[in-house]
C-alpha atoms as one frame of an Amber mdcrd trajectory, in Angstrom:
protein
 -19.492 -11.350  -0.295 -15.972 -11.922   1.226 -13.489  -9.003   0.704 -10.586
  -9.951  -1.595  -7.399  -9.715   0.667  -5.223  -9.487  -2.469  -6.616  -6.262
  -3.818  -4.579  -3.058  -3.599  -5.041  -0.897  -0.535  -3.281   2.395  -0.155
  -1.549   2.868   3.246   0.329   5.974   4.607   4.117   5.545   5.062   5.340
   8.047   7.790   9.101   8.967   7.925  11.029   9.749  11.012  14.594   9.633
  12.481  16.261   8.149  15.638  19.730   8.624  16.995  20.267   4.806  16.964
  18.752   4.093  13.555  18.831   7.207  11.504  15.857   7.175   9.147  12.781
   5.132  10.222   9.757   4.244   8.064   6.492   3.393   9.878   3.143   2.239
   8.685  -0.086   0.705   9.882  -1.853  -2.143   8.131  -4.602  -4.711   8.779
  -3.142  -8.076   9.760  -4.681 -11.479  10.956  -5.885 -14.656   9.637  -9.399
 -15.035  11.102  -9.939 -11.513  12.395  -8.232  -8.468  10.853  -6.927  -5.817
  13.073  -4.652  -2.715  12.665  -0.994  -3.169  13.749   1.805  -0.717  13.611
   5.179  -1.705  11.900   8.455   0.175  11.405  11.435  -0.316   9.203  14.802
   0.499  11.036  18.168   0.663   9.559  20.849  -1.417  11.351  24.428  -0.184
  10.678  27.225  -2.522  11.665  30.242  -1.091  13.838  33.260  -0.021  11.727
  35.211  -3.023  10.575  32.329  -5.336  11.351  31.149  -6.380   7.828  28.644
  -9.142   7.997  28.814 -11.959   5.565  25.806 -14.112   4.665  25.814 -16.844
   1.959  28.974 -15.601   0.457  27.933 -12.133   0.227  29.117  -9.068   2.203
  26.167  -7.250   3.527  26.413  -3.373   3.185  23.090  -2.452   4.641  20.486
  -4.123   6.829  16.945  -3.207   7.682  14.724  -4.800  10.203  10.880  -4.543
  10.211   9.443  -4.473  13.643   5.835  -5.065  14.782   5.227  -2.476  17.247
   2.873  -2.715  20.268   1.234   0.050  22.306   3.480  -0.536  25.261   6.722
  -1.027  23.002   7.401   2.024  20.922  11.072   1.906  21.885  14.138   0.415
  20.295  13.440  -3.250  21.386  14.384  -5.960  19.070  11.846  -8.357  20.457
   9.220  -8.319  17.533  11.489  -8.424  14.442   9.406  -9.867  11.560  11.657
  -9.240   8.660  15.186  -8.733   8.082  16.307  -7.121   4.634  20.004  -7.377
   3.918  21.459  -5.463   0.946  24.606  -6.813  -0.514  27.660  -4.509  -0.818
  28.398  -5.342  -4.564  25.580  -5.037  -7.067  24.705  -8.329  -8.437  21.928
  -8.994 -11.051  21.355 -12.356  -9.426  21.493 -11.496  -5.715  21.035  -7.884
  -4.774  19.450  -8.363  -1.418  18.205 -11.156   0.995  14.840 -11.210   2.676
  14.422 -13.272   5.814  11.173 -13.716   7.561  11.289 -14.131  11.337   8.725
 -14.587  14.222   5.226 -13.668  13.272   6.483 -12.980   9.642   7.387 -16.621
   9.580   4.531 -18.406  11.279   1.828 -16.834   9.117  -0.086 -15.116  11.988
   0.048 -11.879  10.190  -2.154 -13.182   7.467  -2.038 -12.772   3.610  -1.254
  -8.971   3.499
Protein backbone atom coordinates (compact mmCIF):
# COMPACT_ATOMS: atom_id res chain seq x y z
CA UNK A 1 0.00 0.00 0.00
CA UNK A 2 1.37 3.45 -0.92
CA UNK A 3 2.14 5.84 1.91
CA UNK A 4 -0.12 8.90 2.09
CA UNK A 5 2.16 11.91 1.47
CA UNK A 6 -0.42 14.24 3.05
CA UNK A 7 -0.43 12.62 6.52
CA UNK A 8 1.12 14.64 9.34
CA UNK A 9 4.73 13.82 10.14
CA UNK A 10 6.59 15.44 13.01
CA UNK A 11 9.96 16.99 12.15
CA UNK A 12 12.53 18.70 14.39
CA UNK A 13 13.15 22.44 13.95
CA UNK A 14 16.58 23.52 15.20
CA UNK A 15 17.34 27.13 16.06
CA UNK A 16 20.68 28.87 15.67
CA UNK A 17 22.22 32.27 15.07
CA UNK A 18 24.56 33.91 12.61
CA UNK A 19 26.14 37.36 12.47
CA UNK A 20 24.62 38.09 9.07
CA UNK A 21 21.05 36.81 9.60
CA UNK A 22 20.46 36.78 13.36
CA UNK A 23 18.10 33.90 14.11
CA UNK A 24 18.17 30.84 11.85
CA UNK A 25 15.72 27.96 11.83
CA UNK A 26 16.74 24.70 10.17
CA UNK A 27 14.98 21.43 9.51
CA UNK A 28 15.37 18.23 7.48
CA UNK A 29 12.44 16.72 5.57
CA UNK A 30 11.76 14.12 2.87
CA UNK A 31 11.46 15.68 -0.57
CA UNK A 32 11.09 14.40 -4.10
CA UNK A 33 8.54 13.31 -6.64
CA UNK A 34 9.41 9.76 -7.66
CA UNK A 35 12.02 8.99 -5.02
CA UNK A 36 11.97 10.61 -1.57
CA UNK A 37 15.24 11.66 0.04
CA UNK A 38 16.13 13.75 3.08
CA UNK A 39 17.10 17.39 2.38
CA UNK A 40 18.16 20.17 4.75
CA UNK A 41 16.48 23.58 4.71
CA UNK A 42 17.07 26.78 6.65
CA UNK A 43 14.98 29.91 7.21
CA UNK A 44 17.16 33.06 7.27
CA UNK A 45 16.14 36.59 8.17
CA UNK A 46 17.08 39.25 5.61
CA UNK A 47 17.29 42.75 7.07
CA UNK A 48 17.35 45.70 4.65
CA UNK A 49 19.95 48.41 5.17
CA UNK A 50 18.73 51.49 7.10
CA UNK A 51 16.55 53.67 4.87
CA UNK A 52 16.19 50.87 2.32
CA UNK A 53 12.51 50.02 2.78
CA UNK A 54 11.43 47.58 0.10
CA UNK A 55 7.98 48.04 -1.42
CA UNK A 56 6.14 45.19 -3.12
CA UNK A 57 2.64 45.32 -4.52
CA UNK A 58 1.89 48.63 -2.81
CA UNK A 59 2.94 47.29 0.62
CA UNK A 60 6.05 48.31 2.57
CA UNK A 61 7.95 45.19 3.63
CA UNK A 62 9.07 45.20 7.26
CA UNK A 63 10.75 41.80 7.52
CA UNK A 64 11.84 39.27 4.93
CA UNK A 65 12.79 35.64 5.42
CA UNK A 66 14.28 33.32 2.82
CA UNK A 67 14.10 29.52 2.87
CA UNK A 68 17.33 27.97 1.60
CA UNK A 69 17.79 24.41 0.41
CA UNK A 70 21.16 23.39 1.81
CA UNK A 71 23.60 20.95 0.26
CA UNK A 72 26.43 19.15 2.05
CA UNK A 73 28.99 21.36 0.31
CA UNK A 74 27.01 24.57 0.83
CA UNK A 75 26.26 25.20 4.51
CA UNK A 76 27.36 28.82 4.00
CA UNK A 77 25.45 32.07 3.51
CA UNK A 78 25.05 31.46 -0.23
CA UNK A 79 21.79 32.65 -1.80
CA UNK A 80 22.03 30.12 -4.63
CA UNK A 81 19.25 27.76 -3.52
CA UNK A 82 16.47 30.05 -2.27
CA UNK A 83 13.18 28.16 -2.61
CA UNK A 84 10.78 30.54 -0.78
CA UNK A 85 10.69 34.23 0.12
CA UNK A 86 8.37 35.23 2.96
CA UNK A 87 7.84 39.00 3.24
CA UNK A 88 5.92 40.46 6.21
CA UNK A 89 4.23 43.83 5.73
CA UNK A 90 5.10 46.81 7.90
CA UNK A 91 1.47 47.67 8.62
CA UNK A 92 -0.86 45.02 9.96
CA UNK A 93 -3.58 44.31 7.47
CA UNK A 94 -6.33 41.76 7.81
CA UNK A 95 -6.29 41.19 4.07
CA UNK A 96 -2.55 41.16 3.30
CA UNK A 97 -0.29 40.40 6.27
CA UNK A 98 2.48 38.70 4.27
CA UNK A 99 3.54 37.56 0.80
CA UNK A 100 4.90 34.10 0.02
CA UNK A 101 6.85 33.71 -3.22
CA UNK A 102 8.06 30.32 -4.45
CA UNK A 103 11.34 30.30 -6.37
CA UNK A 104 13.68 27.77 -7.96
CA UNK A 105 12.95 24.20 -6.84
CA UNK A 106 9.99 25.48 -4.80
CA UNK A 107 8.38 26.76 -7.98
CA UNK A 108 9.17 23.83 -10.30
CA UNK A 109 7.63 21.15 -8.08
CA UNK A 110 10.80 19.05 -7.85
CA UNK A 111 10.50 19.04 -4.04
CA UNK A 112 7.25 17.04 -4.22
CA UNK A 113 4.01 17.36 -2.27
CA UNK A 114 5.45 17.87 1.19
